[in-house]
mmCIF file of the C-alpha atoms, coordinates in Angstrom:
data_MODEL
# 
_entry.id   MODEL 
# 
loop_
_atom_site.group_PDB 
_atom_site.id 
_atom_site.type_symbol 
_atom_site.label_atom_id 
_atom_site.label_alt_id 
_atom_site.label_comp_id 
_atom_site.label_asym_id 
_atom_site.label_entity_id 
_atom_site.label_seq_id 
_atom_site.pdbx_PDB_ins_code 
_atom_site.Cartn_x 
_atom_site.Cartn_y 
_atom_site.Cartn_z 
_atom_site.occupancy 
_atom_site.B_iso_or_equiv 
_atom_site.pdbx_formal_charge 
_atom_site.auth_seq_id 
_atom_site.auth_comp_id 
_atom_site.auth_asym_id 
_atom_site.auth_atom_id 
_atom_site.pdbx_PDB_model_num 
ATOM 1  C CA . MET A 1 1  ? 21.265 -58.588 27.977 1.00 0.00 ? 1  MET A CA 1 
ATOM 2  C CA . ILE A 1 2  ? 24.776 -57.635 29.121 1.00 0.00 ? 2  ILE A CA 1 
ATOM 3  C CA . ASP A 1 3  ? 27.420 -57.249 26.412 1.00 0.00 ? 3  ASP A CA 1 
ATOM 4  C CA . ASN A 1 4  ? 30.300 -59.907 26.345 1.00 0.00 ? 4  ASN A CA 1 
ATOM 5  C CA . GLU A 1 5  ? 32.900 -57.121 26.281 1.00 0.00 ? 5  GLU A CA 1 
ATOM 6  C CA . LEU A 1 6  ? 31.498 -55.679 29.524 1.00 0.00 ? 6  LEU A CA 1 
ATOM 7  C CA . MET A 1 7  ? 31.371 -59.143 31.152 1.00 0.00 ? 7  MET A CA 1 
ATOM 8  C CA . GLU A 1 8  ? 35.128 -59.528 30.287 1.00 0.00 ? 8  GLU A CA 1 
ATOM 9  C CA . ILE A 1 9  ? 36.151 -56.479 32.304 1.00 0.00 ? 9  ILE A CA 1 
ATOM 10 C CA . LEU A 1 10 ? 33.766 -56.769 35.134 1.00 0.00 ? 10 LEU A CA 1 
ATOM 11 C CA . ALA A 1 11 ? 35.096 -58.157 38.580 1.00 0.00 ? 11 ALA A CA 1 
ATOM 12 C CA . CYS A 1 12 ? 33.513 -58.732 41.947 1.00 0.00 ? 12 CYS A CA 1 
ATOM 13 C CA . PRO A 1 13 ? 33.896 -55.545 44.063 1.00 0.00 ? 13 PRO A CA 1 
ATOM 14 C CA . ALA A 1 14 ? 34.123 -57.599 47.179 1.00 0.00 ? 14 ALA A CA 1 
ATOM 15 C CA . CYS A 1 15 ? 36.888 -59.980 46.356 1.00 0.00 ? 15 CYS A CA 1 
ATOM 16 C CA . LYS A 1 16 ? 38.064 -58.883 42.877 1.00 0.00 ? 16 LYS A CA 1 
ATOM 17 C CA . GLY A 1 17 ? 37.273 -62.500 41.457 1.00 0.00 ? 17 GLY A CA 1 
ATOM 18 C CA . PRO A 1 18 ? 35.992 -63.177 38.006 1.00 0.00 ? 18 PRO A CA 1 
ATOM 19 C CA . VAL A 1 19 ? 32.193 -63.119 37.411 1.00 0.00 ? 19 VAL A CA 1 
ATOM 20 C CA . GLU A 1 20 ? 29.750 -64.830 35.139 1.00 0.00 ? 20 GLU A CA 1 
ATOM 21 C CA . LEU A 1 21 ? 26.249 -64.192 33.964 1.00 0.00 ? 21 LEU A CA 1 
ATOM 22 C CA . GLN A 1 22 ? 23.514 -66.300 35.297 1.00 0.00 ? 22 GLN A CA 1 
ATOM 23 C CA . GLU A 1 23 ? 19.916 -65.458 34.329 1.00 0.00 ? 23 GLU A CA 1 
ATOM 24 C CA . GLU A 1 24 ? 19.355 -62.035 35.927 1.00 0.00 ? 24 GLU A CA 1 
ATOM 25 C CA . TRP A 1 25 ? 22.352 -61.907 38.051 1.00 0.00 ? 25 TRP A CA 1 
ATOM 26 C CA . ILE A 1 26 ? 26.102 -61.478 37.822 1.00 0.00 ? 26 ILE A CA 1 
ATOM 27 C CA . VAL A 1 27 ? 27.682 -64.175 39.993 1.00 0.00 ? 27 VAL A CA 1 
ATOM 28 C CA . CYS A 1 28 ? 31.219 -64.128 41.448 1.00 0.00 ? 28 CYS A CA 1 
ATOM 29 C CA . GLN A 1 29 ? 33.096 -67.420 40.779 1.00 0.00 ? 29 GLN A CA 1 
ATOM 30 C CA . GLU A 1 30 ? 35.267 -66.844 43.919 1.00 0.00 ? 30 GLU A CA 1 
ATOM 31 C CA . CYS A 1 31 ? 33.030 -65.728 46.773 1.00 0.00 ? 31 CYS A CA 1 
ATOM 32 C CA . GLY A 1 32 ? 29.552 -66.576 45.320 1.00 0.00 ? 32 GLY A CA 1 
ATOM 33 C CA . LEU A 1 33 ? 27.985 -63.035 45.755 1.00 0.00 ? 33 LEU A CA 1 
ATOM 34 C CA . ARG A 1 34 ? 25.187 -62.443 43.292 1.00 0.00 ? 34 ARG A CA 1 
ATOM 35 C CA . TYR A 1 35 ? 24.818 -59.008 41.915 1.00 0.00 ? 35 TYR A CA 1 
ATOM 36 C CA . PRO A 1 36 ? 21.403 -58.058 40.324 1.00 0.00 ? 36 PRO A CA 1 
ATOM 37 C CA . ILE A 1 37 ? 20.800 -56.642 36.893 1.00 0.00 ? 37 ILE A CA 1 
ATOM 38 C CA . ARG A 1 38 ? 18.009 -54.048 36.799 1.00 0.00 ? 38 ARG A CA 1 
ATOM 39 C CA . ASP A 1 39 ? 16.739 -52.605 33.448 1.00 0.00 ? 39 ASP A CA 1 
ATOM 40 C CA . GLY A 1 40 ? 19.921 -54.104 31.655 1.00 0.00 ? 40 GLY A CA 1 
ATOM 41 C CA . ILE A 1 41 ? 22.251 -52.478 34.042 1.00 0.00 ? 41 ILE A CA 1 
ATOM 42 C CA . PRO A 1 42 ? 24.403 -54.497 36.432 1.00 0.00 ? 42 PRO A CA 1 
ATOM 43 C CA . ILE A 1 43 ? 24.382 -53.140 40.046 1.00 0.00 ? 43 ILE A CA 1 
ATOM 44 C CA . MET A 1 44 ? 27.853 -54.014 41.178 1.00 0.00 ? 44 MET A CA 1 
ATOM 45 C CA . LEU A 1 45 ? 27.490 -52.645 44.729 1.00 0.00 ? 45 LEU A CA 1 
ATOM 46 C CA . VAL A 1 46 ? 28.321 -54.981 47.707 1.00 0.00 ? 46 VAL A CA 1 
ATOM 47 C CA . GLU A 1 47 ? 25.419 -53.543 49.467 1.00 0.00 ? 47 GLU A CA 1 
ATOM 48 C CA . GLU A 1 48 ? 23.044 -54.868 46.804 1.00 0.00 ? 48 GLU A CA 1 
ATOM 49 C CA . ALA A 1 49 ? 24.755 -58.271 46.563 1.00 0.00 ? 49 ALA A CA 1 
ATOM 50 C CA . LYS A 1 50 ? 22.984 -61.428 47.736 1.00 0.00 ? 50 LYS A CA 1 
ATOM 51 C CA . GLN A 1 51 ? 24.743 -64.658 48.960 1.00 0.00 ? 51 GLN A CA 1 
ATOM 52 C CA . ALA A 1 52 ? 24.504 -67.565 46.487 1.00 0.00 ? 52 ALA A CA 1 
ATOM 53 C CA . GLU A 1 53 ? 21.684 -69.938 47.037 1.00 0.00 ? 53 GLU A CA 1 
ATOM 54 C CA . THR A 1 54 ? 22.936 -73.179 48.474 1.00 0.00 ? 54 THR A CA 1 
ATOM 55 C CA . ASP A 1 55 ? 19.761 -74.929 49.676 1.00 0.00 ? 55 ASP A CA 1 
ATOM 56 C CA . GLY A 1 56 ? 17.134 -74.945 46.986 1.00 0.00 ? 56 GLY A CA 1 
ATOM 57 C CA . GLY A 1 57 ? 16.725 -71.168 46.833 1.00 0.00 ? 57 GLY A CA 1 
ATOM 58 C CA . GLU A 1 58 ? 14.471 -70.452 49.658 1.00 0.00 ? 58 GLU A CA 1 
ATOM 59 C CA . PRO A 1 59 ? 14.350 -66.818 50.378 1.00 0.00 ? 59 PRO A CA 1 
ATOM 60 C CA . ASP A 1 60 ? 15.285 -65.410 53.798 1.00 0.00 ? 60 ASP A CA 1 
ATOM 61 C CA . SER A 1 61 ? 12.266 -65.266 56.175 1.00 0.00 ? 61 SER A CA 1 
ATOM 62 C CA . GLY A 1 62 ? 13.369 -61.892 57.519 1.00 0.00 ? 62 GLY A CA 1 
ATOM 63 C CA . ASP A 1 63 ? 12.630 -62.871 61.193 1.00 0.00 ? 63 ASP A CA 1 
# 
């Protein structure tokens, strides 16, 4: 679990917007990018971010 003090200082590296904890993701409230949490460590890299799910959460097919 991510410490509340850490969540207060984290910001989205892409748009500098505020973020919130949602399950196993840190989600930007401004641009919607989701950053993964691996082994309790937030991976706040734009390259690792995923777009917010908008249509029921179907994964990309990778075609």
